C-alpha positions as a printed NumPy array, in Angstrom:
array([[-15.407,  -6.375,  -5.401],
       [-17.066,  -9.635,  -4.355],
       [-20.858,  -9.548,  -4.585],
       [-21.16 , -11.052,  -1.101],
       [-19.159,  -8.109,   0.292],
       [-21.33 ,  -5.576,  -1.544],
       [-24.367,  -7.227,   0.033],
       [-22.73 ,  -7.467,   3.471],
       [-22.084,  -3.705,   3.5  ],
       [-25.383,  -2.761,   1.849],
       [-23.775,  -1.33 ,  -1.296],
       [-25.747,  -1.297,  -4.565],
       [-23.834,  -2.903,  -7.463],
       [-24.565,   0.149,  -9.605],
       [-23.068,   2.62 ,  -7.136],
       [-21.358,   5.594,  -8.768],
       [-20.531,   7.802,  -5.797],
       [-19.025,   7.54 ,  -2.353],
       [-21.353,   6.771,   0.553],
       [-20.788,   5.717,   4.15 ],
       [-21.509,   2.127,   3.11 ],
       [-18.983,   2.379,   0.277],
       [-16.321,   3.75 ,   2.64 ],
       [-16.913,   0.866,   5.053],
       [-16.704,  -1.646,   2.208],
       [-13.524,  -0.127,   0.79 ],
       [-11.911,   0.03 ,   4.221],
       [-12.679,  -3.676,   4.658],
       [-11.367,  -4.602,   1.184],
       [ -8.192,  -2.558,   1.632],
       [ -7.537,  -4.24 ,   4.978],
       [ -8.076,  -7.631,   3.358],
       [ -5.656,  -6.793,   0.574],
       [ -2.984,  -5.542,   2.954],
       [ -3.211,  -8.775,   4.94 ],
       [ -2.903, -10.829,   1.744],
       [  0.141,  -8.799,   0.707],
       [  1.733,  -9.352,   4.144],
       [  1.134, -13.095,   4.025],
       [  2.522, -13.284,   0.482],
       [  5.853, -11.948,   1.711],
       [  6.511, -15.337,   3.343],
       [  6.885, -16.857,  -0.12 ],
       [  9.228, -14.232,  -1.554],
       [ 12.464, -15.921,  -0.412],
       [ 11.49 , -19.009,  -2.422],
       [ 11.387, -17.094,  -5.702],
       [ 14.405, -16.582,  -7.953],
       [ 15.9  , -13.117,  -7.336],
       [ 14.66 , -11.611, -10.625],
       [ 11.116, -12.822,  -9.971],
       [ 11.32 , -11.743,  -6.343],
       [ 12.192,  -8.189,  -7.358],
       [  9.285,  -8.052,  -9.817],
       [  6.776,  -9.416,  -7.312],
       [  8.076,  -7.13 ,  -4.536],
       [  7.845,  -4.109,  -6.822],
       [  4.282,  -4.966,  -7.856],
       [  3.246,  -5.542,  -4.241],
       [  4.623,  -2.207,  -3.104],
       [  3.076,  -0.307,  -5.997],
       [ -0.312,  -1.913,  -5.373],
       [  0.018,  -0.992,  -1.696],
       [  0.605,   2.586,  -2.808],
       [ -2.627,   2.507,  -4.815],
       [ -4.451,   1.419,  -1.654],
       [ -2.924,   4.43 ,   0.122],
       [ -4.146,   6.698,  -2.682],
       [ -7.677,   5.314,  -2.411],
       [ -7.729,   5.929,   1.339],
       [ -6.27 ,   9.418,   0.952],
       [ -8.963,  10.189,  -1.636],
       [-11.745,   9.328,   0.855],
       [-12.359,   6.046,  -1.015],
       [-13.535,   7.924,  -4.114],
       [-12.598,   5.743,  -7.08 ],
       [-15.419,   7.075,  -9.231],
       [-14.211,  10.531, -10.213],
       [-10.74 ,   9.79 , -11.509],
       [ -8.367,   6.886, -11.903],
       [ -5.964,   6.798,  -8.991],
       [ -2.539,   5.674, -10.075],
       [  1.092,   5.728,  -9.101],
       [  2.965,   8.198, -11.325],
       [  5.391,   6.679, -13.834],
       [  8.359,   8.501, -12.292],
       [  7.6  ,   6.898,  -8.907],
       [  7.299,   3.439, -10.465],
       [ 10.624,   3.909, -12.228],
       [ 12.291,   5.25 ,  -9.1  ],
       [ 11.123,   2.383,  -6.954],
       [ 12.051,  -0.237,  -9.565],
       [ 15.503,   1.274,  -9.966],
       [ 16.112,   1.149,  -6.211],
       [ 15.402,  -2.579,  -6.158],
       [ 17.672,  -3.172,  -9.146],
       [ 20.545,  -1.242,  -7.609],
       [ 20.202,  -3.01 ,  -4.248],
       [ 19.015,  -6.504,  -5.218],
       [ 19.663,  -8.058,  -1.82 ],
       [ 17.472,  -5.475,  -0.093],
       [ 13.816,  -6.434,  -0.014],
       [ 11.918,  -3.287,   0.882],
       [  8.646,  -3.848,   2.748],
       [  5.628,  -1.57 ,   2.968],
       [  4.332,   1.014,   0.594],
       [  6.285,   2.548,  -2.238],
       [  6.183,   6.132,  -1.032]])
């Protein structure tokens, strides 16, 4: 998390629990990331198909992690939030089976 954003939202660098300031910061950062992911989609058609599938898969899985953080009330301190291996495999397999289909959004 950028130091300037921690300062902007009044969050101590040594924070180890969720606070209202932390929630506001995380909401801001998640929104920023989602916008970056959306804008990155413009470049996907310029990638070779194999690379495109890898980048699309990574983008969707990272979007899913953002969903998990939100659904966990922005608490990233208690446990590591991650996409289960079976879901990663399932999503990756779908893109391999239908290579011309570029799925947008979260890998749910």
